[in-house]
All heavy atoms as an XYZ file, in Angstrom:
954
protein
N      73.903     23.072    -20.650
C      74.406     23.222    -19.301
C      73.407     22.635    -18.317
O      72.215     22.673    -18.533
C      74.644     24.694    -18.967
C      75.652     25.372    -19.817
S      76.896     26.116    -18.763
C      78.094     26.525    -19.975
N      73.923     22.151    -17.246
C      73.089     21.537    -16.223
C      72.243     22.570    -15.499
O      72.726     23.630    -15.112
C      73.984     20.805    -15.217
O      73.223     20.376    -14.117
N      70.980     22.249    -15.310
C      70.087     23.141    -14.560
C      70.103     22.806    -13.073
O      69.645     23.604    -12.261
C      68.649     23.023    -15.092
C      68.506     23.456    -16.538
C      68.663     24.929    -16.668
N      68.565     25.323    -18.073
C      68.943     26.474    -18.520
N      69.460     27.363    -17.725
N      68.828     26.764    -19.793
N      70.628     21.630    -12.710
C      70.670     21.257    -11.291
C      71.948     21.717    -10.605
O      71.953     21.921     -9.393
C      70.531     19.732    -11.109
O      71.579     19.075    -11.829
C      69.191     19.234    -11.615
N      73.007     21.894    -11.370
C      74.286     22.284    -10.777
C      74.204     23.582     -9.967
O      74.731     23.637     -8.851
C      75.373     22.371    -11.854
C      76.796     22.576    -11.369
C      77.227     21.467    -10.406
C      77.748     22.640    -12.550
N      73.532     24.624    -10.469
C      73.432     25.842     -9.643
C      72.778     25.575     -8.291
O      73.191     26.149     -7.274
C      72.564     26.791    -10.492
C      72.713     26.310    -11.882
C      72.921     24.832    -11.792
N      71.779     24.712     -8.276
C      71.079     24.430     -7.017
C      71.950     23.615     -6.062
O      71.839     23.764     -4.847
C      69.738     23.763     -7.299
C      68.875     24.695     -8.085
C      68.539     24.594     -9.406
C      68.311     25.916     -7.627
N      67.789     25.678     -9.787
C      67.623     26.505     -8.713
C      68.299     26.582     -6.399
C      66.951     27.720     -8.605
C      67.615     27.794     -6.301
C      66.958     28.344     -7.388
N      72.805     22.785     -6.612
C      73.766     22.065     -5.768
C      74.706     23.068     -5.108
O      74.968     23.012     -3.908
C      74.539     21.009     -6.586
C      73.593     19.889     -7.029
C      75.730     20.458     -5.796
C      74.182     18.931     -8.043
N      75.221     24.020     -5.911
C      76.101     25.060     -5.365
C      75.386     25.896     -4.299
O      75.969     26.231     -3.270
C      76.617     25.978     -6.468
C      77.648     25.354     -7.385
C      77.643     25.645     -8.748
C      78.632     24.497     -6.908
C      78.593     25.094     -9.606
C      79.572     23.942     -7.758
C      79.547     24.247     -9.097
O      80.495     23.711     -9.935
N      74.130     26.244     -4.550
C      73.382     27.046     -3.584
C      73.166     26.269     -2.281
O      73.297     26.827     -1.190
C      72.050     27.492     -4.177
C      71.262     28.502     -3.350
C      72.087     29.760     -3.092
C      69.959     28.847     -4.052
N      72.881     24.987     -2.392
C      72.741     24.140     -1.196
C      74.047     24.099     -0.416
O      74.049     24.216      0.820
C      72.307     22.711     -1.596
O      71.063     22.795     -2.292
C      72.175     21.807     -0.387
N      75.160     23.968     -1.116
C      76.469     23.969     -0.459
C      76.755     25.311      0.204
O      77.350     25.355      1.287
C      77.572     23.610     -1.457
C      77.573     22.157     -1.941
C      78.564     21.974     -3.084
C      77.880     21.206     -0.796
N      76.320     26.407     -0.427
C      76.515     27.735      0.168
C      75.742     27.848      1.474
O      76.258     28.383      2.467
C      76.086     28.826     -0.806
N      74.514     27.350      1.500
C      73.714     27.388      2.734
C      74.375     26.529      3.809
O      74.529     26.969      4.959
C      72.260     26.940      2.459
C      71.489     26.745      3.755
C      71.556     27.954      1.564
N      74.782     25.321      3.441
C      75.482     24.465      4.406
C      76.783     25.111      4.868
O      77.158     25.013      6.035
C      75.774     23.090      3.791
C      74.577     22.180      3.583
C      74.982     20.937      2.791
C      73.954     21.796      4.916
N      77.465     25.789      3.946
C      78.704     26.482      4.267
C      78.508     27.670      5.184
O      79.450     28.134      5.823
N      77.295     28.175      5.258
C      76.984     29.239      6.211
C      76.596     28.652      7.557
O      77.064     29.095      8.612
C      75.861     30.122      5.678
N      75.764     27.630      7.527
C      75.201     27.076      8.767
C      76.229     26.277      9.563
O      76.403     26.508     10.768
C      73.961     26.208      8.447
C      73.483     25.450      9.676
C      72.850     27.074      7.874
N      76.911     25.348      8.921
C      77.797     24.434      9.662
C      78.975     25.137     10.342
O      79.225     24.902     11.522
C      78.259     23.301      8.743
C      77.133     22.391      8.236
C      77.680     21.353      7.257
C      76.391     21.736      9.382
N      79.715     26.015      9.638
C      80.791     26.717     10.347
C      80.272     27.614     11.468
O      80.896     27.725     12.522
C      81.466     27.549      9.250
C      81.179     26.828      7.990
C      79.794     26.273      8.187
N      79.115     28.235     11.254
C      78.608     29.121     12.294
C      78.076     28.370     13.500
O      78.068     28.894     14.608
C      77.603     30.132     11.734
C      78.388     31.344     11.350
C      78.881     31.660     10.131
C      78.872     32.344     12.249
N      79.637     32.808     10.199
C      79.638     33.254     11.503
C      78.733     32.568     13.614
C      80.265     34.364     12.059
C      79.349     33.686     14.170
C      80.111     34.562     13.391
N      77.652     27.127     13.307
C      77.315     26.309     14.484
C      78.554     26.149     15.358
O      78.492     26.312     16.578
C      76.797     24.928     14.069
C      75.379     24.913     13.591
C      74.948     23.527     13.158
O      75.744     22.730     12.669
N      73.669     23.239     13.327
N      79.687     25.856     14.720
C      80.940     25.712     15.459
C      81.384     27.056     16.045
O      81.889     27.106     17.176
C      82.022     25.142     14.549
N      81.205     28.143     15.306
C      81.567     29.469     15.827
C      80.748     29.815     17.065
O      81.283     30.375     18.034
C      81.370     30.543     14.760
C      82.402     30.458     13.656
O      83.428     29.829     13.786
N      82.102     31.090     12.535
N      79.458     29.501     17.034
C      78.607     29.767     18.203
C      79.045     28.925     19.403
O      79.076     29.415     20.529
C      77.138     29.527     17.862
C      76.541     30.536     16.883
C      75.138     30.102     16.459
C      76.524     31.934     17.468
N      79.407     27.667     19.144
C      79.945     26.818     20.219
C      81.208     27.440     20.804
O      81.395     27.462     22.016
C      80.289     25.422     19.689
C      79.131     24.487     19.549
C      79.602     23.137     19.020
O      80.607     22.584     19.540
O      78.965     22.646     18.076
N      82.083     27.912     19.912
C      83.325     28.542     20.351
C      83.030     29.757     21.213
O      83.633     29.948     22.267
C      84.178     28.939     19.138
C      85.357     29.794     19.489
C      86.489     29.232     20.080
C      85.348     31.158     19.264
C      87.573     30.015     20.426
C      86.420     31.947     19.599
C      87.551     31.371     20.178
N      82.089     30.590     20.775
C      81.763     31.807     21.529
C      81.151     31.462     22.889
O      81.426     32.145     23.880
C      80.811     32.699     20.730
C      81.500     33.364     19.558
S      80.511     34.614     18.694
C      79.238     33.655     17.945
N      80.363     30.400     22.952
C      79.762     30.001     24.223
C      80.801     29.434     25.184
O      80.704     29.623     26.387
C      78.654     28.972     24.000
C      77.429     29.570     23.350
C      76.412     28.520     22.935
O      76.696     27.324     22.904
N      75.209     28.967     22.591
N      81.796     28.750     24.651
C      82.813     28.142     25.511
C      83.930     29.107     25.872
O      84.710     28.858     26.781
C      83.414     26.909     24.828
O      84.177     27.284     23.702
N      84.005     30.219     25.135
C      85.055     31.201     25.361
C      84.751     32.024     26.611
O      83.611     32.382     26.877
C      85.163     32.123     24.142
O      86.117     33.125     24.370
N      85.798     32.351     27.339
C      85.640     33.179     28.540
C      85.300     34.620     28.170
O      84.600     35.302     28.909
C      86.923     33.139     29.368
N      85.774     35.064     27.023
C      85.507     36.436     26.583
C      84.092     36.527     26.016
O      83.562     35.563     25.486
C      86.521     36.844     25.512
N      83.504     37.684     26.150
C      82.174     37.901     25.581
C      82.298     38.096     24.073
O      83.194     38.791     23.603
C      81.525     39.118     26.226
N      81.417     37.473     23.308
C      81.448     37.623     21.854
C      82.487     36.727     21.221
O      82.872     35.695     21.767
N      82.948     37.147     20.076
C      83.904     36.349     19.312
C      85.314     36.805     19.636
O      85.715     37.917     19.310
C      83.625     36.495     17.808
C      84.349     35.482     16.974
C      83.820     34.223     16.794
C      85.558     35.787     16.373
C      84.472     33.275     16.018
C      86.229     34.854     15.601
C      85.683     33.595     15.425
N      86.065     35.927     20.295
C      87.444     36.213     20.692
C      88.377     35.800     19.551
O      88.755     34.629     19.448
C      87.769     35.449     21.984
C      89.200     35.609     22.431
O      89.873     36.560     21.993
O      89.654     34.757     23.230
N      88.730     36.756     18.694
C      89.544     36.458     17.517
C      90.906     35.894     17.903
O      91.369     34.917     17.309
C      89.702     37.703     16.639
C      90.462     37.508     15.331
C      89.782     36.458     14.457
C      90.586     38.826     14.586
N      91.543     36.475     18.904
C      92.862     35.981     19.329
C      92.751     34.534     19.827
O      93.602     33.693     19.515
C      93.440     36.879     20.411
N      91.720     34.252     20.595
C      91.507     32.888     21.087
C      91.196     31.924     19.955
O      91.636     30.766     19.968
N      90.452     32.391     18.962
C      90.118     31.553     17.811
C      91.383     31.198     17.032
O      91.594     30.043     16.669
C      89.120     32.282     16.913
C      88.569     31.431     15.807
C      87.488     30.600     16.031
C      89.119     31.473     14.540
C      86.968     29.809     15.012
C      88.620     30.695     13.512
C      87.538     29.854     13.747
N      92.229     32.199     16.794
C      93.479     31.953     16.066
C      94.377     31.025     16.873
O      95.005     30.122     16.315
C      94.177     33.289     15.727
C      93.340     34.054     14.689
C      95.600     33.069     15.228
C      93.797     35.469     14.444
N      94.419     31.224     18.176
C      95.219     30.349     19.032
C      94.722     28.905     18.921
O      95.515     27.982     18.741
C      95.146     30.824     20.485
C      95.937     29.974     21.443
C      95.769     30.470     22.868
C      96.387     29.460     23.817
N      95.673     29.404     25.070
N      93.408     28.720     19.023
C      92.843     27.372     18.912
C      93.067     26.775     17.528
O      93.288     25.568     17.390
C      91.343     27.387     19.217
C      91.051     27.503     20.704
O      92.012     27.582     21.507
O      89.851     27.526     21.054
N      93.006     27.605     16.491
C      93.201     27.126     15.131
C      94.641     26.678     14.887
O      94.917     25.968     13.921
C      92.819     28.208     14.122
N      95.554     27.086     15.758
C      96.965     26.703     15.629
C      97.434     25.800     16.758
O      98.631     25.625     16.961
C      97.831     27.964     15.563
C      97.669     28.667     14.247
O      98.107     28.183     13.219
N      97.009     29.814     14.264
N      96.494     25.217     17.479
C      96.804     24.423     18.665
C      97.507     23.113     18.336
O      98.450     22.727     19.008
C      95.501     24.146     19.428
C      95.612     23.769     20.880
C      96.373     24.813     21.677
C      94.216     23.583     21.466
N      97.072     22.431     17.300
C      97.664     21.137     16.947
C      98.176     21.183     15.508
O      97.805     22.071     14.736
C      96.623     20.000     17.059
O      95.632     20.192     16.044
C      95.982     19.954     18.438
N      98.968     20.195     15.163
C      99.470     20.117     13.783
C      98.315     19.939     12.808
O      98.323     20.527     11.718
C     100.462     18.964     13.657
N      97.302     19.177     13.187
C      96.147     18.968     12.312
C      95.378     20.270     12.102
O      95.000     20.596     10.966
C      95.223     17.907     12.902
N      95.158     21.020     13.164
C      94.424     22.283     13.012
C      95.258     23.308     12.235
O      94.707     24.074     11.443
C      93.982     22.828     14.365
O      95.082     23.143     15.187
N      96.574     23.303     12.431
C      97.431     24.200     11.648
C      97.376     23.836     10.171
O      97.306     24.710      9.305
C      98.879     24.154     12.146
C      99.120     24.944     13.416
C     100.597     25.075     13.749
N     101.271     23.797     13.966
C     101.268     23.121     15.117
N     100.624     23.592     16.156
N     101.912     21.981     15.230
N      97.385     22.547      9.872
C      97.307     22.083      8.490
C      96.011     22.552      7.837
O      96.021     23.104      6.724
C      97.384     20.556      8.441
O      97.134     20.091      7.127
N      94.890     22.366      8.516
C      93.597     22.787      7.968
C      93.519     24.307      7.821
O      93.000     24.812      6.824
C      92.459     22.275      8.846
C      92.234     20.766      8.814
C      91.217     20.351      9.865
C      91.808     20.314      7.427
N      94.023     25.037      8.804
C      93.998     26.503      8.749
C      94.827     27.023      7.587
O      94.401     27.924      6.853
C      94.520     27.102     10.054
O      93.678     26.773     11.118
N      95.998     26.473      7.410
C      96.877     26.932      6.332
C      96.319     26.533      4.970
O      96.404     27.303      4.004
C      98.289     26.381      6.537
C      98.948     26.998      7.755
C     100.218     26.316      8.138
N     100.736     26.884      9.391
C     101.787     26.418     10.023
N     102.458     25.380      9.542
N     102.181     26.989     11.151
N      95.768     25.338      4.892
C      95.146     24.866      3.662
C      94.005     25.803      3.266
O      93.904     26.232      2.114
C      94.625     23.436      3.872
C      94.066     22.826      2.612
O      94.801     22.766      1.603
O      92.896     22.400      2.640
N      93.157     26.149      4.233
C      92.042     27.052      3.981
C      92.535     28.439      3.569
O      91.987     29.044      2.641
C      91.152     27.161      5.223
C      89.983     28.124      5.123
C      89.016     27.696      4.029
C      89.268     28.223      6.456
N      93.560     28.939      4.216
C      94.100     30.262      3.894
C      94.589     30.328      2.448
O      94.261     31.264      1.713
C      95.237     30.630      4.852
C      95.923     31.968      4.589
C      94.958     33.121      4.797
C      97.141     32.123      5.473
N      95.343     29.324      2.027
C      95.884     29.323      0.671
C      94.758     29.141     -0.350
O      94.669     29.880     -1.343
C      96.967     28.231      0.505
C      97.380     28.079     -0.948
C      98.181     28.560      1.374
N      93.870     28.174     -0.108
C      92.775     27.917     -1.050
C      91.837     29.123     -1.146
O      91.429     29.517     -2.243
C      92.002     26.677     -0.629
N      91.499     29.708     -0.014
C      90.598     30.867     -0.014
C      91.240     32.061     -0.706
O      90.557     32.817     -1.415
C      90.197     31.222      1.416
N      92.542     32.237     -0.541
C      93.240     33.340     -1.209
C      93.220     33.158     -2.724
O      92.873     34.092     -3.469
C      94.683     33.442     -0.717
O      94.711     33.722      0.655
N      93.571     31.966     -3.184
C      93.576     31.692     -4.626
C      92.169     31.810     -5.210
O      91.965     32.419     -6.266
C      94.139     30.300     -4.894
N      91.194     31.257     -4.522
C      89.817     31.291     -5.011
C      89.279     32.722     -5.028
O      88.535     33.098     -5.941
C      88.934     30.386     -4.144
C      87.641     30.002     -4.804
C      87.608     29.022     -5.781
C      86.455     30.620     -4.443
C      86.410     28.668     -6.393
C      85.257     30.277     -5.039
C      85.229     29.299     -6.025
N      89.663     33.524     -4.055
C      89.219     34.918     -4.015
C      89.757     35.713     -5.201
O      89.035     36.537     -5.791
C      89.635     35.581     -2.704
O      88.969     34.975     -1.624
N      91.007     35.471     -5.563
C      91.584     36.113     -6.747
C      90.791     35.700     -7.983
O      90.426     36.526     -8.828
C      93.081     35.773     -6.898
C      93.881     36.408     -5.765
C      93.606     36.201     -8.276
C      95.302     35.884     -5.636
N      90.482     34.401     -8.074
C      89.715     33.889     -9.208
C      88.307     34.492     -9.241
O      87.797     34.818    -10.310
C      89.658     32.361     -9.148
C      88.922     31.765    -10.304
C      89.355     31.637    -11.592
C      87.595     31.223    -10.273
N      88.378     31.042    -12.353
C      87.293     30.773    -11.572
C      86.647     31.069     -9.270
C      86.079     30.184    -11.890
C      85.441     30.472     -9.589
C      85.168     30.039    -10.885
N      87.683     34.655     -8.077
C      86.349     35.267     -8.020
C      86.390     36.663     -8.640
O      85.515     37.021     -9.439
C      85.824     35.338     -6.573
C      85.393     33.952     -6.089
C      84.668     36.325     -6.446
C      84.993     33.903     -4.612
N      87.387     37.451     -8.283
C      87.498     38.810     -8.824
C      87.669     38.764    -10.337
O      86.946     39.445    -11.086
C      88.661     39.589     -8.164
C      88.906     40.912     -8.861
C      88.395     39.788     -6.680
N      88.612     37.962    -10.810
C      88.889     37.906    -12.248
C      87.710     37.336    -13.029
O      87.293     37.889    -14.054
C      90.147     37.082    -12.510
C      91.438     37.652    -11.909
C      92.594     36.692    -12.128
C      91.743     39.020    -12.473
N      87.157     36.240    -12.563
C      86.052     35.580    -13.263
C      84.765     36.399    -13.157
O      83.989     36.480    -14.105
C      85.852     34.174    -12.683
C      84.896     33.307    -13.453
C      85.449     32.776    -14.764
O      86.543     33.180    -15.210
O      84.761     31.935    -15.373
N      84.546     36.997    -12.008
C      83.364     37.832    -11.826
C      83.348     39.004    -12.788
O      82.313     39.329    -13.379
N      84.491     39.621    -12.959
C      84.599     40.739    -13.908
C      84.490     40.254    -15.345
O      83.796     40.860    -16.166
C      85.927     41.468    -13.724
C      85.996     42.308    -12.483
C      87.355     42.964    -12.371
N      87.444     43.801    -11.195
C      88.577     44.287    -10.732
N      89.723     44.037    -11.344
N      88.578     45.039     -9.644
N      85.184     39.167    -15.666
C      85.226     38.657    -17.036
C      83.834     38.280    -17.540
O      83.452     38.625    -18.648
C      86.153     37.441    -17.118
C      86.324     36.881    -18.522
C      87.286     35.709    -18.541
N      86.717     34.521    -17.974
C      85.951     33.651    -18.651
N      85.664     33.868    -19.912
N      85.487     32.568    -18.064
N      83.072     37.593    -16.701
C      81.739     37.139    -17.106
C      80.638     38.128    -16.735
O      79.472     37.890    -17.050
C      81.425     35.784    -16.473
C      82.273     34.606    -16.916
C      81.902     33.354    -16.135
C      82.131     34.368    -18.404
N      81.030     39.203    -16.054
C      80.049     40.177    -15.567
C      78.983     39.491    -14.706
O      77.778     39.652    -14.924
C      79.422     40.946    -16.734
C      80.429     41.752    -17.520
C      79.841     42.470    -18.718
O      78.631     42.320    -18.991
O      80.605     43.180    -19.396
N      79.460     38.726    -13.723
C      78.573     38.007    -12.799
C      77.993     39.015    -11.815
O      78.736     39.697    -11.106
C      79.350     36.895    -12.048
C      78.464     36.227    -11.009
C      79.914     35.884    -13.024
N      76.674     39.095    -11.783
C      76.021     40.011    -10.848
C      76.194     39.488     -9.434
O      75.952     38.321     -9.159
C      74.539     40.139    -11.179
C      74.278     40.843    -12.479
C      72.807     40.895    -12.794
C      72.622     41.499    -14.180
N      71.405     41.064    -14.818
N      76.629     40.366     -8.532
C      76.753     40.003     -7.130
C      78.072     39.368     -6.727
O      78.215     38.919     -5.595
N      79.058     39.343     -7.629
C      80.313     38.676     -7.276
C      81.002     39.346     -6.093
O      81.649     38.671     -5.287
C      81.257     38.552     -8.481
C      81.841     39.824     -9.000
C      81.378     40.579    -10.019
C      83.028     40.488     -8.531
N      82.185     41.673    -10.220
C      83.214     41.649     -9.319
C      83.952     40.217     -7.519
C      84.272     42.525     -9.128
C      85.007     41.096     -7.331
C      85.167     42.227     -8.126
N      80.845     40.644     -5.945
C      81.477     41.344     -4.818
C      80.872     40.900     -3.486
O      81.565     40.819     -2.477
C      81.339     42.859     -4.992
C      82.204     43.419     -6.090
C      81.921     44.893     -6.328
N      82.710     45.451     -7.389
C      82.350     45.457     -8.665
N      81.202     44.928     -9.039
N      83.131     45.983     -9.581
N      79.578     40.622     -3.510
C      78.917     40.156     -2.287
C      79.458     38.801     -1.838
O      79.485     38.500     -0.648
C      77.405     40.075     -2.487
C      76.702     41.418     -2.683
C      75.227     41.204     -2.998
C      76.876     42.289     -1.459
N      79.899     37.994     -2.800
C      80.444     36.687     -2.424
C      81.761     36.838     -1.666
O      82.040     36.059     -0.756
C      80.626     35.761     -3.643
O      81.622     36.278     -4.516
C      79.317     35.581     -4.393
N      82.555     37.841     -2.032
C      83.790     38.108     -1.277
C      83.460     38.560      0.138
O      84.116     38.143      1.102
C      84.649     39.161     -1.981
C      85.278     38.748     -3.299
C      86.002     39.931     -3.927
C      86.218     37.574     -3.112
N      82.441     39.395      0.263
C      81.995     39.833      1.579
C      81.510     38.638      2.406
O      81.821     38.522      3.594
C      80.891     40.884      1.439
C      80.385     41.510      2.723
C      81.502     42.258      3.440
C      79.229     42.457      2.421
N      80.779     37.735      1.762
C      80.319     36.523      2.458
C      81.497     35.658      2.896
O      81.468     35.070      3.986
C      79.370     35.718      1.565
N      82.533     35.583      2.072
C      83.730     34.802      2.434
C      84.349     35.308      3.732
O      84.806     34.529      4.553
C      84.777     34.859      1.318
S      84.400     33.865     -0.129
N      84.348     36.635      3.904
C      84.997     37.239      5.062
C      84.076     37.290      6.280
O      84.515     37.056      7.403
C      85.501     38.661      4.703
C      86.056     39.373      5.913
C      86.539     38.589      3.597
N      82.812     37.572      6.068
C      81.911     37.780      7.209
C      81.146     36.536      7.634
O      80.801     36.406      8.806
C      80.890     38.892      6.910
O      80.112     38.518      5.762
C      81.588     40.217      6.666
N      80.861     35.646      6.697
C      80.113     34.424      7.035
C      81.096     33.267      7.105
O      81.405     32.764      8.176
C      78.985     34.152      6.016
C      78.231     32.877      6.367
C      78.035     35.337      5.936
N      81.563     32.833      5.954
C      82.610     31.807      5.867
C      82.990     31.636      4.403
O      82.185     31.906      3.516
C      82.131     30.459      6.428
O      81.123     29.902      5.601
N      84.204     31.164      4.179
C      84.625     30.867      2.819
C      83.768     29.737      2.255
O      83.456     29.712      1.066
C      86.111     30.487      2.791
C      86.561     30.011      1.438
C      86.613     30.888      0.374
C      86.908     28.701      1.233
C      87.011     30.462     -0.879
C      87.307     28.258     -0.014
C      87.358     29.142     -1.073
N      83.352     28.817      3.125
C      82.518     27.696      2.707
C      81.143     28.152      2.236
O      80.445     27.412      1.554
C      82.367     26.696      3.853
N      80.754     29.357      2.564
C      79.506     29.954      2.067
C      79.786     30.786      0.817
O      79.130     30.616     -0.209
C      78.864     30.822      3.148
S      77.448     31.773      2.584
N      80.739     31.692      0.884
C      81.012     32.604     -0.221
C      81.510     31.913     -1.481
O      81.141     32.314     -2.590
N      82.333     30.890     -1.324
C      82.853     30.168     -2.492
C      81.743     29.514     -3.309
O      81.590     29.800     -4.499
N      80.943     28.639     -2.683
C      79.834     28.032     -3.436
C      78.793     29.050     -3.915
O      78.179     28.866     -4.955
C      79.211     27.053     -2.442
C      80.291     26.749     -1.478
C      81.111     28.005     -1.380
N      78.617     30.138     -3.157
C      77.680     31.174     -3.594
C      78.157     31.789     -4.907
O      77.366     32.017     -5.828
C      77.523     32.253     -2.518
C      76.557     33.382     -2.839
C      75.152     32.852     -3.106
C      76.543     34.400     -1.699
N      79.460     32.042     -5.019
C      79.983     32.556     -6.287
C      79.770     31.537     -7.403
O      79.372     31.889     -8.514
C      81.466     32.916     -6.199
C      82.000     33.358     -7.536
C      81.712     34.625     -8.024
C      82.749     32.504     -8.326
C      82.165     35.030     -9.283
C      83.206     32.901     -9.574
C      82.911     34.162    -10.049
N      80.028     30.259     -7.116
C      79.839     29.229     -8.140
C      78.384     29.172     -8.598
O      78.109     28.976     -9.782
C      80.294     27.864     -7.619
C      81.803     27.734     -7.384
C      82.115     26.409     -6.713
C      82.579     27.891     -8.683
N      77.460     29.362     -7.668
C      76.028     29.426     -8.012
C      75.759     30.596     -8.961
O      75.138     30.421    -10.014
C      75.198     29.555     -6.733
C      73.772     29.974     -6.964
C      72.842     29.069     -7.474
C      73.354     31.272     -6.692
C      71.526     29.453     -7.703
C      72.044     31.662     -6.916
C      71.130     30.749     -7.420
O      69.836     31.139     -7.647
N      76.238     31.788     -8.595
C      76.009     32.968     -9.428
C      76.687     32.830    -10.794
O      76.133     33.226    -11.824
C      76.512     34.224     -8.719
C      75.788     34.598     -7.422
C      76.485     35.775     -6.745
C      74.330     34.899     -7.686
N      77.879     32.254    -10.801
C      78.613     32.055    -12.045
C      77.876     31.082    -12.952
O      77.739     31.308    -14.154
C      80.011     31.530    -11.740
C      80.845     31.238    -12.967
C      82.206     30.659    -12.553
N      83.022     30.356    -13.706
C      83.003     29.183    -14.340
N      82.228     28.200    -13.941
N      83.792     28.995    -15.383
N      77.386     29.997    -12.387
C      76.670     28.996    -13.183
C      75.391     29.586    -13.784
O      75.063     29.326    -14.941
C      76.347     27.778    -12.316
C      76.056     26.530    -13.103
C      77.222     26.023    -13.928
O      78.397     26.222    -13.539
O      76.965     25.419    -14.989
N      74.700     30.406    -12.998
C      73.511     31.089    -13.525
C      73.889     31.997    -14.691
O      73.196     32.043    -15.705
C      72.836     31.912    -12.428
C      71.972     31.089    -11.512
C      71.196     31.904    -10.530
N      70.772     33.188    -11.057
C      70.340     34.195    -10.326
N      70.277     34.077     -9.018
N      69.975     35.330    -10.862
N      75.004     32.702    -14.544
C      75.458     33.598    -15.612
C      75.835     32.805    -16.866
O      75.498     33.202    -17.989
C      76.647     34.440    -15.132
C      77.219     35.361    -16.167
C      76.240     36.423    -16.589
N      76.874     37.339    -17.537
C      76.247     37.935    -18.522
N      74.946     37.767    -18.677
N      76.900     38.722    -19.333
N      76.512     31.694    -16.690
C      76.877     30.857    -17.839
C      75.627     30.336    -18.545
O      75.584     30.280    -19.779
C      77.771     29.703    -17.405
C      79.190     30.070    -16.969
C      79.915     28.852    -16.423
C      79.970     30.708    -18.112
N      74.600     29.979    -17.777
C      73.341     29.536    -18.378
C      72.671     30.665    -19.152
O      72.115     30.446    -20.225
C      72.393     28.982    -17.310
C      72.824     27.602    -16.822
O      73.543     26.887    -17.497
N      72.385     27.251    -15.634
N      72.736     31.896    -18.614
C      72.186     33.063    -19.325
C      72.922     33.273    -20.646
O      72.298     33.515    -21.682
C      72.354     34.334    -18.491
C      71.442     34.474    -17.319
C      71.804     35.692    -16.461
O      72.689     36.493    -16.856
O      71.207     35.838    -15.385
N      74.250     33.203    -20.602
C      75.043     33.415    -21.813
C      74.758     32.335    -22.850
O      74.661     32.619    -24.047
C      76.532     33.461    -21.473
C      76.992     34.665    -20.648
C      78.443     34.491    -20.200
C      76.812     35.964    -21.416
N      74.611     31.093    -22.407
C      74.301     29.996    -23.329
C      72.922     30.198    -23.958
O      72.730     29.936    -25.146
C      74.359     28.657    -22.597
N      71.972     30.680    -23.170
C      70.630     30.946    -23.702
C      70.686     32.070    -24.737
O      69.992     32.009    -25.757
C      69.677     31.293    -22.565
N      71.494     33.088    -24.483
C      71.639     34.193    -25.433
C      72.230     33.702    -26.750
O      71.783     34.108    -27.825
C      72.520     35.303    -24.856
C      71.851     36.058    -23.717
O      70.637     35.874    -23.498
O      72.567     36.822    -23.020
N      73.228     32.849    -26.674
C      73.859     32.294    -27.880
C      72.844     31.452    -28.645
O      72.750     31.527    -29.870
C      75.118     31.468    -27.512
C      75.598     30.644    -28.683
C      76.219     32.384    -27.023
N      72.052     30.663    -27.927
C      71.030     29.832    -28.564
C      69.989     30.681    -29.268
O      69.588     30.393    -30.395
C      70.318     28.975    -27.517
O      70.815     27.694    -27.508
N      69.555     31.748    -28.596
C      68.550     32.633    -29.178
C      69.091     33.316    -30.433
O      68.400     33.427    -31.447
C      68.101     33.670    -28.155
N      70.341     33.765    -30.376
C      70.957     34.424    -31.524
C      71.117     33.434    -32.679
O      70.908     33.775    -33.844
C      72.313     35.006    -31.138
N      71.427     32.203    -32.354
C      71.590     31.166    -33.369
C      70.258     30.859    -34.038
O      70.202     30.674    -35.250
C      72.172     29.918    -32.701
O      72.405     28.919    -33.623
N      69.183     30.815    -33.264
C      67.844     30.569    -33.817
C      67.406     31.709    -34.723
O      66.777     31.488    -35.759
C      66.831     30.374    -32.695
S      67.000     28.788    -31.869
N      67.732     32.937    -34.334
C      67.371     34.106    -35.140
C      68.076     34.082    -36.495
O      67.485     34.386    -37.522
C      67.715     35.403    -34.410
C      66.790     35.728    -33.267
C      67.220     36.978    -32.503
O      68.077     37.740    -33.004
O      66.698     37.187    -31.411
N      69.326     33.683    -36.532
C      70.095     33.625    -37.758
C      69.549     32.546    -38.692
O      69.501     32.727    -39.893
C      71.580     33.359    -37.474
C      72.322     34.564    -36.977
C      73.787     34.230    -36.802
C      74.534     35.450    -36.277
N      75.958     35.149    -36.101
N      69.164     31.423    -38.109
C      68.690     30.320    -38.954
C      67.290     30.572    -39.503
O      66.918     30.010    -40.522
C      68.714     29.002    -38.178
O      67.825     29.047    -37.087
N      66.506     31.437    -38.855
C      65.153     31.717    -39.344
C      65.133     32.829    -40.375
O      64.120     33.079    -41.009
C      64.224     32.059    -38.178
O      64.632     33.258    -37.563
N      66.244     33.520    -40.537
C      66.312     34.628    -41.492
C      66.622     34.165    -42.868
O      66.901     33.294    -43.398
C      67.368     35.687    -41.063
C      67.571     36.718    -42.125
C      66.973     36.286    -39.761
């Protein structure tokens, strides 16, 4: 298994936290309401056909991926998979999704190492 792939996912998770929140901060600064105006954000996200397309695309993809995170996280016993769902909701899906992929890849590497170790033990006996 690749040892660089987890770090690529982790880099994407950091970018997925920083880049959307830069835009969120811009939105909050330009908004007349103090703080994060959820109604205004949803209104802006549905303002044009292009923004509606991106919003709906993200909603469907994030929903499907979230279901997969739950199933895959449980199946592989990925430590911290629940935190990735929290990150999807509180930070951004662009952060939580790659963060789960990072944790999953680390878990797959652990499992592969365990199989290798068990295989070496059998061959030395």
